[in-house]
N, C-alpha and C positions, 0 to 999 in steps of 0.2 A: 517469425511472429505475424500476427495480424493486426492491422490497424483500423479502427472504426470511428469515423469521424464524417459528419453530413458536409462540412465545409472542404469542398476539393481543394480549395488552396491550402487549408492547413493539413488536410491529409497527405497532399503530396510533399508539404514542407517537412512533415514528422518523417515521411518515409526517406526522403533526401537525407535529412539530418543523421538517421539512424543507418542508414546503409553507408554513408560516408565513413561511418565509425565501427565499420565491420559487422553491423547485424543485418540478417538476411529477412526481408521483409516478402511474406510470400503473398499476401493478398491485403488489398484495402476495399473497405465498404463503407456504405452511406448511412445504414440503419441496423437495428438491433436484431430484426429478423435474419438479415443477411449475415450478420456477424455470426449467429447461431449456426445458420445453414451452412456457412463456409468453414466453420471449426469441425462440424460434424463430418462433412465431406472430406476433410483434410486428413480426420482420423480415421475414416474408413478407407482412405487411399493409403495409408499407413506413411502419412506424412504430417503427424500430429505437430502443431505448434507448440514453443515452450510458453509462450506468453502472448496476451492479446492487450492491446492499448486501446481503451474506448473512451469516448465521450459520454458524459452522464446523460446529457440531453439530446436526443435523435429524433427524426422523423417517426411516425406523422404528428405525434402531439408536441413533442419536444418537452416531455415532462421527465420520465424516468426509463424510457426505452433502452438506453444504453447500460444504466446499472442493474435493470431486470435482466438484461440477456447477461451481463456479467455474472449475476448470482445463479443463473440457470447454467451456465457452462461450469461453474465451480461445482455445482450440484452432480452433474453428468461427467466431468472430467476433474475430480479433486488434484491431480497432478498440475493441471494448467494454472499457469501465473496469470494475475488480472491486475491490470494497472488502469484505474479509470481517471479521467481527468474532467474537473468540473471549474466553471467560472467562479462560483462562489461555493463555501462550504456548506454542503446538503448534509446536516446532521442525521436525518433519518436515513438516507441512502448511506452514508458512511457507516452507521451503525449496523445496518442490514448487511453490508457486504462483510463486515467485520465479524457477524455473528456466527459464523460457520467456522471452518479451518481457519487457523491465523497463518499458515504458510502459504508464501507466493501471494501476496496482497499488498496492493498499492493504492493511494487515493492522493492526488495531488492537484493543486490549484493549477489552472493554466498558465498563470504568471510565470509558473518554475520552469516552463518550457524555455524561457527566455535565458535561464541558467543553463546552457547546453551540456556542461559536464555534470552537473548535479542532475539533470533530467534523464541524461544517459546512464548515469551511474544507477538510479533509481530503477530504469527498465532493466539492466543486467540483474540487479540485486533481487528484484520479483522474478525474474526469469528463473534464477538459481533457488527459489524456494524462500527467500527473504521478505522482508516486508519494508515499504516505504510510504511513510504517513507525512503528509505536509505539516508542518509546525501549527498552522492556523487550525486545520482540522483537530489537532491533537489538543490545542489549548480550549477550543469549543467544547468538545466532546468530554474533556476532563471536567472543565467548568461546570457542565451540566450533569456531572455523574452523580448518581444516587449513593455512592459509596464514600460520603465525607467523612464518616467515621474512621475510615481506613486511612484517607488523605490527612487527616488531621493527626495521624500518626507518624508522617513523614515530614522531615525539617524541610526548609525551603530549598536546602541545596539537593536533598533527595528528589523533589519533585522537579528539580532543574535536570537532574541527571535523567530522571524517569522519561521526561519529555524529549530530550535527546536520543534515548533508546528508542522510544516509540518512532522516530524519524529514521529508525534503522541504523545508526551509528553504532560504530565498534567503540570499546572503552579506549582505545588510543585515540580516535577522533573525538571522543567526548574530552577526554584529557586536554587535547590541542584547544578546543573550542573554549572550555572554562580554563585553561592556562594551568593546568594543577599536575601532580604527577598520575602515572597511570596506577600505581598503588592507592593513592586516594579514591579514584574512580572504581576500582575494584571492591573498595571497602564500603563505599555508598552504594554500590549494585547489591552487595551481599547483605546490607541492611535492608535495602528495600525488597528483596525475596524473602528475607526473614519477618519483616513486618506484614507480609501479604501472605504469608503463610505458604509460600512456594517450595516444597521440598525438591531437593536433587531428583532429576528424572533424565532418563536417556530418550523418552518418547515425545516429551514435550519441551517447546523452546521458551524457557522462563522467562526471557526478555520481552516477548510478546504477550506471554500470558500475564504478565506484570501489568501492560497496559488494559488488557482485554479484561482483568479484574475489575476495573473501574467502568469499562464501556458497557458490560452486561451484568454489573451490580444490582 
């Protein structure tokens, strides 16, 4: 993987944290341009990374360099997993990142790094083609969704299940969090798919599409 973070201290900390848990960090960079350049060079050398972890705000302007680089890399290398970190919920950037392919995408607040196990699990999930969305990001994006007509059709419990799905949790993990049976969760998930009009498909990940239905409505 490649880590893009302009704070040397945090970049080295993330590198140590991930390598100590068996991940291979092949490069660390401090700005968006360097991130794109490094990933392109690794691809050309036949050593393509499976995931990049990038700060949203990086030099020179500290606005959106990190997420812009992430979006560019997703366009050039659709198979590349991208996990972006942000100090605050940047709704515009989160929506832009999620607007393309839904596989291998993550958006976490930096506070989540403090929960080492959760952070490392999120990196692994994104690298494997899954999703990892911070609960705060999900809450704000869903709260501003224009698809209130669809939301109105979901029960409070179904909305709660949808939020946990968006965090990348499995049915068993959702059942444990809500203290209900696995069968109950499966029923809620099926109802969500039905109400959102998401038919069975081998090509699409309906769990992610259920969330993107709101974000892109």
